[in-house]
VEXDREN-709423 format. One line per field, with one value per residue: x, y, z of N, C-alpha, C, O in turn; residue in one letter; residue number from 1. Coordinates in Angstrom, 2 decimals, padded with zeros to 5 digits. Layout:
<pts>
n.c1 = (X	...)
n.c2 = (Y	...)
n.c3 = (Z	...)
ca.c1 = (X	...)
ca.c2 = (Y	...)
ca.c3 = (Z	...)
c.c1 = (X	...)
c.c2 = (Y	...)
c.c3 = (Z	...)
o.c1 = (X	...)
o.c2 = (Y	...)
o.c3 = (Z	...)
resn = (A	...)
resi = (NUM	...)
</pts>
This chain:
<pts>
n.c1 = (010.09	012.72	015.13	017.59	019.12	017.89	017.45	017.76	014.53	014.43	016.09	014.81	012.82	013.92	014.55	013.73	016.65	016.99	016.51	018.55	021.55	021.71	019.17	018.11	019.60	018.22	015.50	015.92	016.58	014.14	012.42	013.33	012.84	010.17	009.82	009.88	007.17	006.76	007.74	007.38	006.21	006.17	004.11	000.44	-001.88	-004.57	-006.99	-007.54	-007.24	-004.28	-000.60	001.41	003.30	006.32	006.37	003.86	004.02	006.34	004.88	002.97	004.42	005.52	003.19	002.71	004.77	004.26	001.70	002.29	004.28	004.38	004.74	007.35	010.15	012.37	012.73	011.88	012.74	010.31	010.25	012.61	012.67	010.66	012.02	013.69	012.26	011.10	013.18	014.64	014.02	014.19	016.34	015.77	014.58	016.96	018.13	015.93	013.46	013.92	012.53	011.57	011.63	013.08	015.82	017.97	018.29	018.73	021.27	023.02	022.10	022.95	025.21	024.08	022.25	024.11	025.49	023.30	022.50	024.78	024.61	021.95	021.55	023.67	022.83	021.81	022.60	025.62	025.92	023.20	023.21	024.99	023.80	021.41	022.36	023.73	021.39	020.11	022.31	022.05	019.85	020.08	022.15	021.00	021.67	020.78	017.77	016.02	016.33	016.09	013.29	012.35	013.29	011.35	008.92	009.28	009.20	006.70	004.40	004.25	003.55	000.96	-000.37	000.10	-001.81	-004.15	-004.61	-004.96	-002.79	-000.95	002.43	003.06	002.55	004.54	006.37	008.22	008.33	007.82	005.78	007.72	009.75	008.59	008.40	011.27	012.37	010.94	011.73	013.20	011.54	011.06	013.34	012.79	010.41	008.78	005.94	004.90	005.98	004.94	002.43	002.84	003.55	001.36	-000.26	000.91	001.00	-001.84	-002.40	-001.03	-002.71	-004.91	-004.33	-003.08	-000.39	002.37	002.62	005.24	008.39)
n.c2 = (-031.55	-033.59	-034.98	-035.69	-038.10	-040.11	-042.87	-042.57	-042.01	-043.66	-045.92	-047.28	-048.36	-049.88	-048.98	-051.16	-053.19	-053.17	-050.56	-048.00	-046.08	-042.64	-041.98	-043.61	-042.15	-039.56	-040.34	-041.14	-039.03	-037.47	-039.12	-038.61	-035.92	-035.90	-035.72	-032.96	-032.39	-032.89	-031.27	-028.69	-025.34	-022.32	-020.59	-019.96	-021.59	-020.26	-021.50	-023.69	-024.86	-025.05	-025.55	-024.52	-026.55	-027.12	-027.70	-026.82	-024.10	-023.67	-024.32	-022.21	-019.94	-020.45	-020.02	-017.37	-015.79	-016.33	-014.76	-012.37	-011.26	-009.02	-006.95	-006.55	-004.58	-004.57	-006.23	-009.72	-013.25	-015.51	-018.18	-018.84	-017.49	-018.94	-021.71	-020.65	-020.21	-022.84	-024.40	-023.45	-023.94	-026.67	-027.53	-027.53	-029.96	-031.39	-029.39	-028.12	-025.81	-022.55	-020.32	-016.74	-014.99	-016.11	-015.54	-016.86	-019.16	-018.37	-017.77	-019.78	-020.84	-020.59	-022.20	-024.75	-024.86	-024.82	-027.08	-028.93	-028.38	-029.46	-031.99	-032.72	-031.81	-033.25	-035.79	-035.85	-036.42	-035.14	-032.90	-031.82	-031.63	-029.71	-027.53	-027.30	-026.48	-024.05	-022.57	-022.32	-021.14	-018.68	-017.52	-017.28	-015.36	-013.05	-011.57	-011.21	-010.15	-011.85	-013.38	-011.50	-011.01	-013.57	-013.76	-011.64	-012.60	-014.70	-013.47	-012.15	-014.00	-015.27	-012.93	-012.21	-014.59	-014.32	-012.05	-012.77	-014.67	-012.97	-012.17	-014.35	-015.10	-012.77	-012.55	-013.50	-013.52	-010.55	-009.61	-006.65	-004.45	-002.74	-004.73	-006.62	-004.71	-004.33	-007.05	-007.73	-006.04	-006.34	-007.07	-004.44	-004.41	-005.50	-004.58	-001.99	-001.32	-003.66	-003.59	-001.17	-002.01	-004.22	-002.64	-001.28	-003.14	-004.25	-001.94	-001.62	-004.05	-003.45	-001.17	-002.72	-004.15	-006.56	-006.86	-006.10	-002.54	-000.45	001.25)
n.c3 = (014.94	015.56	013.07	013.12	013.77	012.43	010.32	006.72	005.08	002.72	003.33	005.37	003.88	001.36	-002.27	-005.01	-006.06	-008.85	-009.37	-010.01	-009.96	-011.22	-011.13	-008.80	-006.85	-007.12	-006.35	-003.76	-002.63	-003.14	-001.56	001.02	001.55	001.97	004.82	005.18	005.55	008.24	009.76	012.19	012.18	013.82	013.23	013.04	011.48	009.28	008.51	009.98	013.55	014.17	014.05	011.24	008.80	007.53	004.72	003.78	004.30	002.12	-000.07	000.09	-000.31	-002.63	-004.13	-003.54	-004.77	-007.38	-007.66	-006.53	-007.97	-009.75	-008.10	-007.32	-007.15	-008.70	-011.98	-012.16	-012.54	-012.51	-012.27	-011.23	-008.96	-007.78	-007.58	-005.51	-003.29	-002.83	-002.33	-000.04	002.35	002.91	004.41	006.96	007.41	009.02	010.29	011.75	012.46	013.01	014.65	013.98	016.10	018.14	019.45	021.02	019.44	017.08	017.11	016.48	014.22	011.56	011.37	011.99	009.84	007.67	007.97	007.49	004.88	003.51	004.12	003.16	000.32	-000.75	-001.25	-003.63	-007.11	-008.33	-010.03	-009.68	-006.96	-006.63	-007.99	-006.57	-003.93	-004.68	-005.06	-002.71	-001.38	-002.75	-002.04	000.84	000.74	-000.77	-002.94	-005.54	-007.52	-007.64	-005.25	-003.29	-003.51	-002.81	-000.15	000.74	000.45	001.99	004.68	004.46	004.14	006.79	008.36	007.18	008.14	010.92	011.23	010.36	012.40	014.58	015.89	016.70	016.42	017.03	019.58	021.22	024.14	025.06	022.42	020.41	018.56	017.28	017.17	015.26	013.05	012.41	011.97	009.84	007.86	005.62	003.54	002.30	000.98	-001.32	-002.51	-002.48	-002.40	-001.27	001.23	002.26	002.86	004.55	006.73	007.36	008.24	010.48	011.99	012.22	013.78	016.01	016.90	017.46	019.68	019.31	019.33	021.20	022.05	020.21	020.85)
ca.c1 = (010.47	014.39	015.37	019.03	019.79	017.18	017.71	017.08	013.44	014.57	016.68	013.70	012.27	014.72	014.01	014.19	017.94	016.73	016.32	019.84	022.34	021.32	017.56	018.04	019.88	017.08	014.35	016.22	016.48	012.58	011.77	014.05	012.50	008.92	010.20	009.45	006.03	006.49	008.64	006.31	006.66	005.35	002.98	-000.74	-002.79	-005.63	-007.99	-007.67	-006.47	-002.95	000.40	001.92	004.42	007.37	005.82	002.88	004.90	007.01	003.75	002.43	005.70	005.42	002.08	002.67	005.68	003.42	000.61	002.75	005.66	004.26	005.07	008.68	010.77	013.03	012.21	012.39	012.61	009.40	010.42	013.81	012.43	009.82	012.86	014.31	011.43	010.77	014.48	015.61	013.54	014.53	017.66	015.12	014.58	017.86	018.61	015.03	012.82	014.34	011.55	011.95	011.86	013.72	017.00	019.09	018.22	019.37	023.07	023.51	021.23	023.77	026.10	023.19	021.62	025.33	025.59	022.10	022.41	025.84	024.08	020.74	021.93	024.63	022.07	021.53	023.78	026.63	025.54	021.90	023.61	025.64	022.60	020.35	023.24	023.81	020.13	020.00	022.94	021.67	018.45	020.65	022.97	019.93	022.54	020.00	016.67	015.07	016.65	015.52	011.85	011.97	013.11	010.29	007.91	009.36	008.70	005.22	003.64	003.93	002.72	-000.52	-001.02	-000.32	-002.76	-005.30	-004.75	-005.14	-001.61	-000.09	003.57	003.42	002.33	005.78	007.04	009.43	007.97	006.77	005.62	008.96	010.55	008.05	008.92	012.73	012.64	010.16	012.25	013.68	010.28	011.50	014.66	012.66	009.02	008.20	004.46	004.67	006.50	003.93	000.93	003.22	003.90	000.05	-000.73	001.57	000.26	-003.17	-002.29	-000.56	-003.85	-005.78	-003.74	-002.43	001.20	002.86	003.43	006.70	008.64)
ca.c2 = (-033.02	-033.91	-036.40	-035.72	-039.35	-041.05	-043.19	-042.14	-042.84	-044.59	-046.93	-047.97	-049.15	-049.62	-049.17	-052.44	-053.09	-052.70	-049.12	-047.66	-045.01	-041.26	-042.09	-043.90	-040.98	-038.69	-040.88	-041.42	-037.61	-037.05	-039.56	-037.75	-034.45	-035.91	-035.22	-031.55	-032.10	-033.10	-030.18	-027.56	-023.94	-021.64	-019.78	-020.52	-021.53	-019.30	-022.24	-024.73	-024.62	-025.93	-024.79	-024.81	-027.20	-026.43	-028.00	-025.98	-022.88	-023.60	-024.33	-020.85	-019.08	-020.32	-019.37	-015.84	-015.57	-016.16	-013.84	-011.00	-011.05	-007.80	-005.98	-006.39	-003.29	-004.96	-007.64	-010.93	-014.51	-016.16	-019.65	-019.18	-017.22	-020.13	-022.67	-020.32	-020.46	-024.29	-025.31	-022.77	-024.58	-027.91	-028.10	-027.68	-031.19	-031.73	-028.10	-027.53	-024.58	-021.36	-019.11	-015.50	-014.25	-016.86	-014.75	-017.91	-020.15	-017.60	-017.54	-021.19	-021.31	-020.38	-023.36	-025.65	-024.91	-025.11	-028.44	-029.45	-028.10	-030.50	-033.42	-033.11	-031.86	-034.20	-037.27	-035.84	-036.71	-034.19	-031.82	-031.34	-031.16	-028.14	-026.64	-026.94	-025.54	-022.88	-021.86	-022.16	-020.14	-017.46	-017.34	-016.59	-014.08	-012.12	-010.72	-011.12	-009.64	-013.08	-013.85	-010.43	-010.98	-014.52	-013.36	-010.83	-013.52	-015.50	-012.69	-011.60	-014.91	-015.29	-011.77	-012.59	-015.83	-013.57	-010.96	-013.67	-015.25	-011.81	-011.81	-015.54	-015.32	-011.39	-012.49	-014.24	-012.73	-009.74	-009.04	-005.42	-003.97	-002.52	-005.80	-007.04	-004.10	-004.63	-008.34	-007.70	-005.03	-007.15	-006.92	-003.21	-004.43	-006.19	-004.29	-000.70	-001.22	-004.75	-003.04	-000.22	-002.84	-004.72	-001.77	-000.87	-004.59	-004.10	-000.76	-001.95	-005.02	-002.68	-000.38	-003.49	-004.82	-007.83	-006.90	-005.03	-001.30	-000.29	002.46)
ca.c3 = (015.13	015.13	012.45	012.99	014.12	011.99	009.13	005.60	004.77	001.54	003.95	006.16	002.76	000.22	-003.44	-005.59	-006.64	-010.14	-009.62	-009.61	-010.88	-010.94	-010.74	-007.45	-005.74	-007.09	-005.63	-002.43	-002.02	-003.02	-000.33	002.24	001.62	002.57	006.04	005.46	005.97	009.52	010.55	012.52	012.30	015.02	012.47	013.22	010.17	009.44	008.17	011.22	014.78	014.08	013.62	009.89	008.61	006.34	003.44	003.60	004.09	001.10	-001.14	000.18	-000.64	-004.38	-004.78	-003.34	-005.71	-008.77	-007.54	-006.22	-008.55	-010.17	-007.09	-007.28	-007.46	-009.80	-012.78	-011.66	-013.27	-011.62	-012.33	-010.64	-007.61	-007.18	-007.10	-004.45	-001.98	-002.58	-001.93	001.14	003.92	002.79	005.13	008.16	007.91	009.99	011.16	012.42	012.34	013.88	014.67	013.93	017.30	018.76	019.53	021.05	018.16	015.91	017.26	015.87	012.98	010.23	011.46	011.49	008.41	006.58	007.91	006.99	003.53	003.00	004.16	002.46	-001.03	-000.95	-001.50	-005.01	-008.22	-008.01	-010.81	-009.08	-005.65	-006.71	-008.37	-005.42	-003.09	-005.34	-005.10	-001.26	-000.92	-003.47	-001.17	001.76	000.46	-000.97	-003.69	-006.77	-007.37	-007.21	-003.68	-002.29	-003.66	-002.15	001.13	001.14	000.69	003.08	005.56	004.24	004.58	008.37	008.77	006.74	009.07	012.11	010.89	010.42	013.67	015.66	016.80	016.26	016.87	017.57	021.10	021.95	025.19	024.46	021.00	020.16	017.16	016.62	016.92	013.95	011.79	012.32	011.61	008.67	006.99	004.41	002.64	001.80	-000.15	-002.80	-002.80	-001.72	-002.07	-000.04	002.71	002.73	003.09	005.51	008.10	007.59	009.05	011.70	012.66	012.69	014.70	017.38	017.44	017.92	020.75	018.89	019.46	022.13	021.26	020.02	021.43)
c.c1 = (012.13	014.34	016.70	019.69	018.96	017.74	017.13	015.70	013.74	015.48	015.71	012.94	012.80	014.12	014.48	015.57	017.95	016.95	017.73	020.53	021.88	019.80	017.28	018.40	018.71	015.77	014.69	016.07	014.94	011.97	012.08	013.26	010.88	008.84	009.76	007.95	005.56	007.24	007.71	007.03	005.78	004.28	001.77	-001.26	-003.99	-006.83	-008.62	-006.89	-005.47	-001.81	000.82	002.90	005.25	006.95	004.82	003.31	005.37	005.88	003.11	003.33	005.57	004.25	002.07	003.64	005.10	002.23	001.31	003.96	005.58	004.65	006.47	009.46	011.79	012.39	012.88	012.11	011.57	009.68	011.72	013.72	011.44	010.64	013.52	013.68	011.06	012.09	014.70	015.08	013.74	015.39	016.96	014.80	015.67	018.23	017.37	014.66	013.33	013.52	012.15	012.33	012.52	015.42	018.15	019.07	019.02	021.18	023.59	022.90	022.21	024.75	025.30	022.83	022.86	025.44	024.65	022.16	023.60	025.36	022.85	021.20	022.71	023.94	021.73	022.67	024.34	026.22	024.22	022.53	024.31	024.60	021.54	021.16	023.38	022.36	019.68	020.95	022.62	020.58	019.10	021.26	022.22	020.71	021.67	018.51	015.61	015.12	016.04	014.11	011.36	012.07	011.92	009.17	008.01	009.10	007.26	004.28	003.19	003.22	001.31	-000.95	-001.20	-001.55	-004.22	-005.85	-004.82	-004.01	-000.63	001.23	004.00	003.30	003.32	006.14	008.26	009.23	007.15	006.54	006.84	009.82	010.06	008.58	010.59	012.97	011.74	010.70	012.74	012.75	010.74	012.63	014.13	011.31	008.73	006.53	004.06	004.93	005.61	002.86	001.62	003.16	002.15	-000.56	-000.29	001.15	-000.92	-003.11	-002.07	-001.70	-004.73	-005.66	-002.99	-001.28	001.44	003.18	004.74	006.99	009.19)
c.c2 = (-033.01	-035.13	-036.50	-037.21	-040.46	-041.46	-042.53	-042.87	-043.85	-045.92	-047.59	-048.95	-049.12	-049.80	-050.63	-052.18	-052.91	-051.33	-048.65	-046.42	-043.62	-041.33	-042.39	-042.88	-039.93	-038.96	-040.68	-039.94	-037.05	-037.91	-038.89	-036.59	-034.43	-035.64	-033.85	-031.40	-032.38	-032.08	-028.88	-026.45	-023.22	-020.87	-020.70	-020.60	-020.74	-020.32	-023.23	-024.30	-025.35	-024.99	-025.36	-025.73	-026.54	-026.48	-026.92	-024.52	-022.74	-023.50	-022.78	-019.80	-019.09	-019.78	-017.87	-015.37	-015.28	-015.22	-012.52	-010.42	-009.66	-006.63	-005.76	-005.28	-003.51	-006.16	-008.70	-012.00	-015.41	-017.26	-019.75	-018.58	-018.51	-021.24	-022.12	-020.61	-022.05	-024.87	-024.50	-023.43	-026.14	-028.69	-028.19	-029.02	-031.80	-030.49	-027.83	-026.05	-023.47	-020.15	-017.72	-014.79	-015.01	-016.23	-015.89	-018.68	-019.52	-017.54	-018.90	-021.81	-021.33	-021.75	-024.59	-025.71	-025.27	-026.59	-029.41	-029.67	-029.09	-031.65	-033.73	-033.19	-032.69	-035.62	-037.12	-036.09	-035.09	-033.06	-031.20	-030.90	-029.73	-027.23	-026.35	-026.08	-024.34	-021.90	-021.67	-021.19	-018.64	-016.91	-016.60	-015.60	-012.94	-010.90	-010.60	-010.75	-010.79	-013.45	-012.83	-010.53	-012.30	-014.40	-012.63	-011.71	-014.37	-014.94	-012.15	-012.47	-015.10	-014.13	-011.79	-013.51	-014.79	-012.69	-011.77	-014.38	-013.99	-011.63	-012.97	-015.17	-013.67	-011.37	-013.20	-013.18	-011.75	-009.20	-007.86	-005.33	-003.35	-003.56	-006.47	-006.33	-004.32	-005.97	-008.38	-006.79	-005.22	-006.78	-005.50	-003.23	-004.85	-005.40	-003.29	-000.97	-002.58	-004.23	-002.06	-001.03	-003.36	-003.89	-001.38	-002.10	-004.57	-003.14	-001.00	-002.96	-004.42	-002.09	-001.51	-004.29	-006.21	-008.04	-005.69	-003.76	-001.23	001.09	002.24)
c.c3 = (014.73	014.31	012.32	013.08	013.46	010.73	007.82	005.41	003.80	002.13	004.80	005.15	001.52	-001.00	-003.98	-006.18	-008.13	-010.43	-009.12	-010.34	-010.45	-010.51	-009.42	-006.53	-005.91	-006.43	-004.09	-001.76	-001.86	-001.96	000.83	002.60	002.02	003.99	006.33	005.91	007.53	010.34	010.87	012.61	013.61	014.27	012.76	011.74	010.48	009.13	009.38	012.22	014.81	013.65	012.10	009.80	007.56	005.05	002.85	003.39	002.63	-000.12	-001.03	-000.39	-002.12	-004.91	-004.59	-004.35	-007.24	-008.89	-007.61	-007.04	-009.21	-009.29	-006.84	-007.67	-008.67	-010.49	-012.35	-012.35	-012.17	-011.28	-011.48	-009.26	-006.78	-006.87	-005.90	-003.06	-001.75	-001.97	-000.46	002.33	003.89	004.20	006.60	008.79	008.99	010.78	012.08	012.20	013.29	013.83	014.59	015.11	018.40	018.77	019.94	020.07	017.10	015.72	016.57	014.58	011.89	010.18	011.22	010.44	007.35	006.68	007.29	005.40	002.93	002.93	003.27	000.91	-001.47	-001.39	-002.92	-005.97	-008.14	-008.85	-010.09	-007.58	-005.62	-007.26	-007.27	-004.31	-003.53	-004.94	-003.64	-000.85	-001.75	-002.53	000.23	001.75	000.11	-002.13	-005.16	-006.53	-006.89	-005.80	-002.83	-002.34	-002.79	-000.82	001.78	001.30	001.82	004.71	005.64	004.58	005.89	008.78	008.13	007.87	010.18	012.17	011.10	011.75	014.93	016.48	016.56	017.11	017.50	019.09	021.85	022.93	024.60	023.03	021.10	018.88	016.38	016.34	015.39	012.87	011.45	011.62	010.27	007.66	005.68	003.09	001.83	000.75	-001.24	-003.40	-002.12	-001.54	-001.08	001.07	003.12	003.33	004.28	006.85	008.42	008.52	010.15	012.37	013.31	013.56	016.03	017.77	018.00	019.24	020.55	019.12	020.28	021.46	021.29	020.86	022.96)
o.c1 = (012.61	013.70	017.15	020.74	019.18	018.40	016.04	015.62	013.30	015.56	015.97	012.53	012.30	013.21	015.45	015.77	018.98	017.46	018.08	019.95	021.66	019.38	016.44	017.72	018.25	015.03	013.90	015.58	014.51	010.96	011.20	013.02	010.30	007.73	009.34	007.56	004.43	007.27	007.34	008.21	004.83	003.40	001.88	-001.04	-004.40	-007.88	-009.81	-005.97	-005.56	-001.97	000.58	003.54	004.89	007.07	004.93	002.98	004.91	006.01	002.78	002.83	005.52	004.22	001.48	003.23	005.37	001.78	001.07	004.50	006.64	004.85	006.79	009.33	011.97	011.68	014.10	011.05	012.03	009.48	011.91	014.49	011.49	010.22	013.97	014.23	010.76	012.02	015.04	015.79	013.42	015.24	017.54	014.72	015.27	018.63	017.63	015.47	013.06	013.76	013.24	013.30	012.50	016.15	019.19	020.22	019.84	021.96	024.74	023.12	022.19	025.02	025.68	023.08	022.63	025.47	024.99	021.95	023.36	025.52	022.73	021.27	022.56	024.66	021.35	023.80	023.65	026.16	024.25	022.26	024.18	024.64	020.94	020.63	023.13	022.39	018.85	020.59	022.99	020.56	018.67	021.09	022.58	020.42	022.08	018.01	014.70	014.11	015.50	013.52	010.30	011.14	011.51	008.46	007.05	008.87	006.73	003.32	002.00	002.27	000.46	-001.91	-002.32	-002.24	-005.16	-007.01	-004.72	-004.06	000.51	001.15	004.96	003.78	003.09	006.20	009.11	010.01	006.06	007.07	006.98	010.62	010.87	009.12	011.01	013.78	012.01	010.12	012.69	013.11	010.73	012.85	014.78	011.06	008.37	006.02	003.12	004.12	005.41	002.40	001.03	002.78	001.76	-001.30	-001.08	000.84	-001.17	-004.01	-002.71	-001.99	-005.32	-006.56	-002.43	-000.87	000.93	003.89	005.43	006.14	009.47)
o.c2 = (-032.48	-036.14	-037.30	-037.43	-041.63	-040.68	-041.98	-044.09	-044.98	-046.91	-048.79	-050.06	-048.45	-050.62	-051.20	-051.11	-052.47	-050.92	-048.88	-045.86	-043.47	-040.69	-041.75	-042.65	-039.44	-038.07	-040.16	-039.71	-036.42	-037.46	-038.58	-036.29	-033.39	-035.30	-033.52	-030.42	-032.21	-032.15	-028.12	-026.41	-023.75	-020.49	-021.93	-019.70	-020.54	-019.87	-023.45	-023.50	-026.39	-023.92	-026.53	-025.83	-025.59	-025.54	-026.32	-023.86	-021.83	-022.67	-022.21	-018.81	-018.07	-019.17	-017.15	-014.35	-014.36	-014.91	-011.68	-009.34	-009.05	-005.50	-004.79	-005.06	-002.62	-006.97	-008.77	-011.87	-015.92	-017.61	-020.86	-018.98	-018.87	-021.92	-022.97	-021.06	-022.46	-025.78	-025.32	-023.44	-026.79	-029.78	-028.89	-029.31	-032.65	-030.63	-027.33	-025.21	-023.63	-019.16	-017.55	-014.03	-014.55	-016.65	-015.91	-018.97	-020.10	-017.37	-018.88	-022.91	-022.38	-022.29	-025.42	-026.76	-025.92	-027.31	-030.43	-030.72	-029.55	-032.38	-034.82	-034.25	-033.02	-036.50	-038.13	-035.94	-034.09	-032.03	-029.98	-029.78	-028.86	-026.06	-025.28	-025.07	-023.43	-020.72	-020.79	-020.36	-017.58	-015.69	-015.52	-014.79	-011.85	-009.71	-009.70	-011.00	-010.70	-013.80	-013.15	-010.17	-012.28	-014.82	-012.82	-011.57	-014.73	-015.66	-011.78	-012.07	-015.13	-014.27	-011.23	-013.15	-014.37	-012.67	-011.42	-014.60	-014.28	-011.07	-012.65	-014.97	-013.42	-010.49	-013.53	-012.01	-012.15	-008.37	-007.85	-006.09	-003.41	-003.46	-006.78	-006.88	-004.44	-005.99	-009.37	-006.75	-004.39	-006.35	-005.59	-002.37	-004.69	-005.52	-003.55	-000.77	-002.57	-004.38	-001.99	-000.63	-003.00	-004.40	-001.22	-001.85	-004.90	-003.42	-000.77	-002.81	-004.74	-002.29	-001.25	-004.92	-006.84	-009.20	-004.59	-003.74	-001.78	001.81	003.21)
o.c3 = (013.73	014.63	011.49	012.47	013.77	010.04	007.90	005.54	004.04	001.41	004.89	005.47	000.62	-001.07	-003.49	-006.75	-008.63	-011.47	-007.96	-011.28	-009.24	-009.54	-008.78	-005.54	-004.88	-006.00	-003.30	-000.66	-000.89	-001.43	001.64	003.77	002.33	004.41	007.44	006.55	007.99	011.56	009.97	012.98	014.18	015.05	012.75	010.93	011.63	009.59	009.63	012.03	015.45	013.06	011.80	010.85	006.87	004.27	001.78	002.40	001.94	-001.01	-002.07	-000.92	-002.80	-005.97	-005.40	-004.91	-008.02	-009.99	-008.47	-006.82	-009.28	-009.74	-006.15	-008.87	-009.51	-009.89	-012.16	-012.95	-011.15	-010.11	-010.98	-008.39	-005.60	-005.94	-005.14	-002.05	-000.63	-001.15	000.40	003.34	004.88	004.76	007.43	009.99	009.78	011.93	013.17	011.81	014.48	013.14	015.13	015.12	019.54	017.87	019.28	019.74	016.39	014.79	016.11	014.07	011.25	009.10	010.39	009.86	006.33	005.67	006.70	004.79	001.81	001.95	002.71	000.30	-002.64	-001.88	-003.51	-005.49	-007.94	-008.18	-009.92	-007.15	-004.76	-006.88	-007.16	-003.83	-002.73	-004.59	-003.43	-000.01	-001.26	-002.36	000.63	002.66	000.55	-002.17	-005.90	-005.44	-006.07	-005.19	-001.77	-001.32	-002.16	-000.14	002.93	002.29	002.51	005.68	006.69	005.24	006.19	009.54	008.82	008.55	010.47	013.19	011.82	012.08	016.12	017.58	016.21	018.33	018.23	019.79	023.02	022.56	023.81	022.58	021.67	018.08	015.16	015.40	014.52	011.91	010.30	010.69	009.58	006.58	004.78	002.00	000.60	-000.10	-002.27	-004.60	-000.97	-000.44	-000.28	001.98	004.33	004.39	005.30	007.91	009.58	009.46	011.04	013.53	014.49	014.40	017.02	018.95	019.05	019.78	021.45	019.19	020.14	020.46	022.14	021.39	023.66)
resn = (M	D	F	D	D	D	L	L	L	A	E	R	T	P	L	P	D	A	V	G	G	R	L	R	E	Q	L	V	F	L	A	E	V	D	K	L	K	A	V	L	R	Q	S	P	L	A	A	V	D	R	R	E	N	D	A	E	H	S	W	H	L	A	L	M	V	T	V	L	A	E	H	S	D	E	P	I	D	V	G	R	T	V	Q	L	V	V	V	H	D	L	I	E	I	Y	A	G	D	T	P	L	Y	D	D	A	G	R	E	S	Q	Q	Q	R	E	E	A	A	A	D	R	L	F	G	L	L	P	S	D	Q	A	K	H	F	R	E	R	W	D	E	F	E	A	R	R	T	P	E	A	R	F	A	K	A	M	D	R	M	Q	P	L	L	L	N	W	L	A	Q	G	G	T	W	R	T	P	G	V	T	A	D	T	V	R	E	R	K	S	V	I	G	D	A	S	A	P	L	W	T	A	A	R	E	V	I	A	E	G	E	R	R	G	W	V	E	P	G	G)
resi = (1	2	3	4	5	6	7	8	9	10	11	12	13	14	15	16	17	18	19	20	21	22	23	24	25	26	27	28	29	30	31	32	33	34	35	36	37	38	39	40	41	42	43	44	45	46	47	48	49	50	51	52	53	54	55	56	57	58	59	60	61	62	63	64	65	66	67	68	69	70	71	72	73	74	75	76	77	78	79	80	81	82	83	84	85	86	87	88	89	90	91	92	93	94	95	96	97	98	99	100	101	102	103	104	105	106	107	108	109	110	111	112	113	114	115	116	117	118	119	120	121	122	123	124	125	126	127	128	129	130	131	132	133	134	135	136	137	138	139	140	141	142	143	144	145	146	147	148	149	150	151	152	153	154	155	156	157	158	159	160	161	162	163	164	165	166	167	168	169	170	171	172	173	174	175	176	177	178	179	180	181	182	183	184	185	186	187	188	189	190	191	192	193	194	195	196	197	198	199	200	201	202	203	204	205	206	207	208	209	210	211	212	213	214	215)
</pts>
């Protein structure tokens, strides 16, 4: 769903005039990010026959960080890592989701997402706008252990959903097992055991015919 030309949700039903200042800015932002629930991803859900939305994806990543943190190759601050995975997809409210195997969309992804980050985080009070933007930039750059593990979760979660769907987006035309391994390799930057498990999942999917053979 494209919200680019829409009014802010808080402009459709404005808050009472008595609610002002810093709190008003925060509530306007929190109202606006409700749009995340309407941004559909390509990943199929395992429990029901529909696609996942971005808010569901973000919740699942936060839980995965909490459950799987022990498998990080480096010590991580779990709370900071949860912040990263909760913040990183908010910009898709304006930029849209760019599927992992959409090579054409990936060409303009950075430009679209940078503009979206400026617009969305700019709704917050200046100190929080700076904090959220720094977290988003940290995730994108993957320079910290927390960001590397957050990115690994972002790659691991759809892998699990595609396995449960017996292919899912692995069946995208032109995608092979080698493509999946290449796009998922950042998991190995954060966790050797999770990357070993991911490769086993991909290999078994290849053997079962759920993804085109590599090579």
